[in-house]
TIKOL-268157 format. One record per residue (C-alpha): residue in three letters; x, y, z. Coordinates in steps of 0.25 Angstrom, whole numbers, plus 2048, in hexadecimal, padded with zeros to 3 digits. Last residue first. Example, Ala and Ser with C-alpha at 12.3 -4.5 7.8 and 13.67 -1.06 7.14 Angstrom:
# TIKOL-268157
- code	px	py	pz
- SER	837	7FC	81D;
- ALA	831	7EE	81F;
END
This chain:
# TIKOL-268157
- code	px	py	pz
- UNK	7D9	7F1	7FA;
- UNK	7E7	7EB	7FA;
- UNK	7E8	7E1	7EE;
- UNK	7E7	7EC	7E4;
- UNK	7E1	7E8	7D7;
- UNK	7D6	7F2	7D6;
- UNK	7DF	7FE	7DA;
- UNK	7DE	801	7E9;
- UNK	7DA	80F	7ED;
- UNK	7E4	816	7F7;
- UNK	7E4	820	801;
- UNK	7F2	823	805;
- UNK	7F4	82A	813;
- UNK	801	82F	817;
- UNK	805	831	826;
- UNK	80C	83D	82B;
- UNK	81A	83D	82F;
- UNK	825	836	838;
- UNK	81B	82F	841;
- UNK	81F	825	84C;
- UNK	81E	830	857;
- UNK	810	833	853;
- UNK	80B	825	855;
- UNK	804	826	862;
- UNK	7FD	833	85D;
- UNK	7F7	82C	851;
- UNK	7F3	820	85A;
- UNK	7EC	829	864;
- UNK	7E5	830	858;
- UNK	7E0	823	853;
- UNK	7DB	81F	861;
- UNK	7D4	82D	862;
- UNK	7CD	82A	855;
- UNK	7C7	836	84D;
- UNK	7D3	835	842;
- UNK	7D1	826	841;
- UNK	7C2	828	83E;
- UNK	7C5	833	834;
- UNK	7D0	82A	82D;
- UNK	7C6	81F	82C;
- UNK	7BB	827	826;
- UNK	7C5	82C	81B;
- UNK	7C9	81E	818;
- UNK	7BB	81A	817;
- UNK	7B8	825	80D;
- UNK	7C4	820	805;
- UNK	7BD	813	804;
- UNK	7BC	805	80A;
- UNK	7C9	807	811;
- UNK	7D6	7FF	812;
- UNK	7E2	803	81B;
- UNK	7F1	802	819;
- UNK	7FA	807	824;
- UNK	808	80B	822;
- UNK	813	80E	82C;
- UNK	81F	815	826;
- UNK	82E	817	828;
- UNK	835	81C	81B;
- UNK	844	81D	819;
- UNK	843	817	80B;
- UNK	837	819	802;
- UNK	838	80E	7F8;
- UNK	83F	80E	7EA;
- UNK	83D	803	7E0;
- UNK	84B	7FF	7DA;
- UNK	84F	7FD	7E8;
- UNK	848	7EF	7EA;
- UNK	84B	7EA	7F7;
- UNK	849	7F7	7FE;
- UNK	851	7F6	80B;
- UNK	848	7F2	817;
- UNK	840	7FD	81E;
- UNK	832	7F7	81C;
- UNK	829	803	821;
- UNK	81D	7FF	829;
- UNK	810	7F9	824;
- UNK	801	7F7	828;
- UNK	7F7	7F0	820;
- UNK	7E8	7EF	81C;
- UNK	7E1	7F6	827;
- UNK	7D2	7F6	823;
- UNK	7CA	803	828;
- UNK	7BD	802	830;
- UNK	7C2	80C	83A;
- UNK	7C4	801	844;
- UNK	7CF	7FB	83C;
- UNK	7D7	808	83C;
- UNK	7D5	80A	84B;
- UNK	7DB	7FB	84D;
- UNK	7E7	7FE	844;
- UNK	7EB	80B	84B;
- UNK	7EE	807	859;
- UNK	7F5	7F9	859;
- UNK	7F9	7F8	84B;
- UNK	7FD	807	849;
- UNK	804	807	856;
- UNK	80D	7FB	853;
- UNK	80F	801	845;
- UNK	814	80E	84A;
- UNK	81D	807	854;
- UNK	823	7FE	849;
- UNK	825	809	83F;
- UNK	82B	814	848;
- UNK	83A	811	845;
- UNK	83C	81D	83D;
- UNK	830	827	83D;
- UNK	823	823	837;
- UNK	81C	827	82A;
- UNK	80E	822	82A;
- UNK	808	81E	81D;
- UNK	7F9	81B	81D;
- UNK	7F4	813	811;
- UNK	7E5	813	80F;
- UNK	7DF	809	805;
- UNK	7D2	80C	7FE;
- UNK	7C5	805	7FC;
- UNK	7BD	808	7EF;
- UNK	7C0	7FA	7E9;
- UNK	7B9	7F4	7F5;
- UNK	7AC	7F4	7ED;
- UNK	7B1	7E8	7E6;
- UNK	7AB	7E2	7DA;
- UNK	7A6	7EE	7D3;
- UNK	7B2	7F6	7D8;
- UNK	7BC	7EB	7D3;
- UNK	7B6	7EC	7C5;
- UNK	7B7	7FB	7C5;
- UNK	7C5	7FA	7CA;
- UNK	7C9	7F1	7BF;
- UNK	7CC	7E2	7C0;
- UNK	7D7	7DF	7B5;
- UNK	7E1	7D7	7BD;
- UNK	7DA	7D0	7C9;
- UNK	7D6	7D6	7D6;
- UNK	7DF	7D4	7E2;
- UNK	7DC	7CC	7EE;
- UNK	7DD	7D1	7FC;
- UNK	7EA	7D5	804;
- UNK	7ED	7D3	812;
- UNK	7F8	7DE	813;
- UNK	803	7E0	81E;
- UNK	801	7E3	82D;
- UNK	801	7D4	831;
- UNK	80E	7D5	839;
- UNK	811	7E4	83B;
- UNK	813	7F0	833;
- UNK	814	7E8	826;
- UNK	81F	7EC	81D;
- UNK	822	7F8	814;
- UNK	82A	7FF	809;
- UNK	825	80C	805;
- UNK	825	811	7F6;
- UNK	824	81E	7F0;
- UNK	82E	81C	7E5;
- UNK	823	81B	7D9;
- UNK	824	829	7D4;
- UNK	81E	830	7C8;
- UNK	817	824	7C2;
- UNK	80E	820	7B6;
- UNK	81A	81E	7AD;
- UNK	820	814	7B6;
- UNK	814	80A	7B4;
- UNK	814	80A	7A5;
- UNK	823	809	7A5;
- UNK	823	7FE	7AF;
- UNK	819	7F5	7A7;
- UNK	821	7EB	79F;
- UNK	82E	7EB	7A8;
- UNK	825	7EA	7B4;
- UNK	81E	7DE	7AF;
- UNK	82B	7D8	7A9;
- UNK	833	7D7	7B6;
- UNK	83E	7DF	7BC;
- UNK	835	7E7	7C5;
- UNK	82D	7DB	7C9;
- UNK	838	7D1	7CC;
- UNK	840	7DC	7D3;
- UNK	834	7E0	7DB;
- UNK	831	7D2	7E0;
- UNK	83F	7CF	7E3;
- UNK	842	7DB	7EB;
- UNK	835	7DA	7F2;
- UNK	837	7CC	7F6;
- UNK	844	7D0	7FC;
- UNK	83D	7DB	804;
- UNK	832	7D1	809;
- UNK	825	7CB	805;
- UNK	821	7D6	7FC;
- UNK	816	7E0	7FB;
- UNK	810	7EB	7F1;
- UNK	809	7F8	7F3;
- UNK	803	802	7EA;
- UNK	800	811	7E9;
- UNK	7FE	818	7DC;
- UNK	7FE	828	7DD;
- UNK	7F9	831	7D3;
- UNK	7EB	834	7D8;
- UNK	7F0	837	7E6;
- UNK	7E5	837	7F1;
- UNK	7DE	829	7ED;
- UNK	7EB	822	7EB;
- UNK	7E8	817	7E1;
- UNK	7ED	80A	7E6;
- UNK	7F5	7FD	7E4;
- UNK	7F5	7F2	7EE;
- UNK	7FD	7E6	7F3;
- UNK	805	7E2	7E7;
- UNK	80C	7D6	7ED;
- UNK	81A	7D2	7EA;
- UNK	81F	7C4	7E5;
- UNK	824	7C7	7D7;
- UNK	816	7C3	7D1;
- UNK	810	7CD	7DA;
- UNK	817	7D8	7D1;
- UNK	811	7D3	7C4;
- UNK	804	7D0	7CB;
- UNK	802	7DE	7CF;
- UNK	809	7E7	7C4;
- UNK	802	7E5	7B7;
- UNK	7F3	7E7	7B8;
- UNK	7F2	7EE	7C5;
- UNK	7FE	7F6	7C3;
- UNK	7FB	7FB	7B4;
- UNK	7ED	7FF	7B8;
- UNK	7F2	806	7C4;
- UNK	7FD	80D	7BD;
- UNK	7F3	813	7B2;
- UNK	7E9	816	7BD;
- UNK	7F4	81F	7C4;
- UNK	7F9	826	7B8;
- UNK	7F0	833	7B9;
- UNK	7FC	83C	7BE;
- UNK	809	835	7BE;
- UNK	80A	82B	7CA;
- UNK	810	82C	7D8;
- UNK	812	81E	7DD;
- UNK	810	819	7EB;
- UNK	815	80C	7EF;
- UNK	813	805	7FC;
- UNK	81D	7F9	7FC;
- UNK	81A	7ED	805;
- UNK	823	7E3	80C;
- UNK	81C	7D8	815;
- UNK	813	7D6	809;
- UNK	80F	7C7	806;
- UNK	80B	7C5	815;
- UNK	800	7CF	813;
- UNK	7F7	7C7	80A;
- UNK	7F6	7C5	7FB;
- UNK	7EC	7BF	7F2;
- UNK	7ED	7C1	7E3;
- UNK	7E1	7C1	7D9;
- UNK	7E3	7C0	7CA;
END
């Protein structure tokens, strides 16, 4: 089944990072891609993307979106009280050490959310997709910038004005930008990281090598260095970089 989504479907986004038991990531991915995409989307949410972390072999990273915080509450209640989760939760939970590393986000400016493509049907394997679509080897890079309190809007404005054109000029594909959603957690059964103030950029690359070249180009750019210098007062700590390989059924590729 193919599903089309666009950025207007996800004004509220969760970035979820799961620490798994050694060697269990493929088990969870197989279960997730088979059982937890359509069943969650049937409740009104969008499964934006699910990924293998290239630098942490026991990390599974995924994102899902909602129309608003009330819709999030209703969708999560419907799914986690529903039959699909009841049938498969034990199999999913036995792969995990921790599932509470969750950031709640919203687009950093109007139009900064995702514009998503079409998902592969259930049953398509990585080998089949690789044969049909050489883009399977592409990666998604997520940069998490930790900001001081109140700095989200200023950092986002500087990023949109100064950083985004440099990223686009380096042959990268900007996919979305987000800031922290500070509304109260509407589904406290699933914890989120409270007290966080972050800016997140999501960028696509043809390969890990293309991402490395992009980083080298920016590091050598005086304009990029000027941007970094200009936002130093907004930062509360060093940025995190996630290098992610989409699973075969990830909408975000």
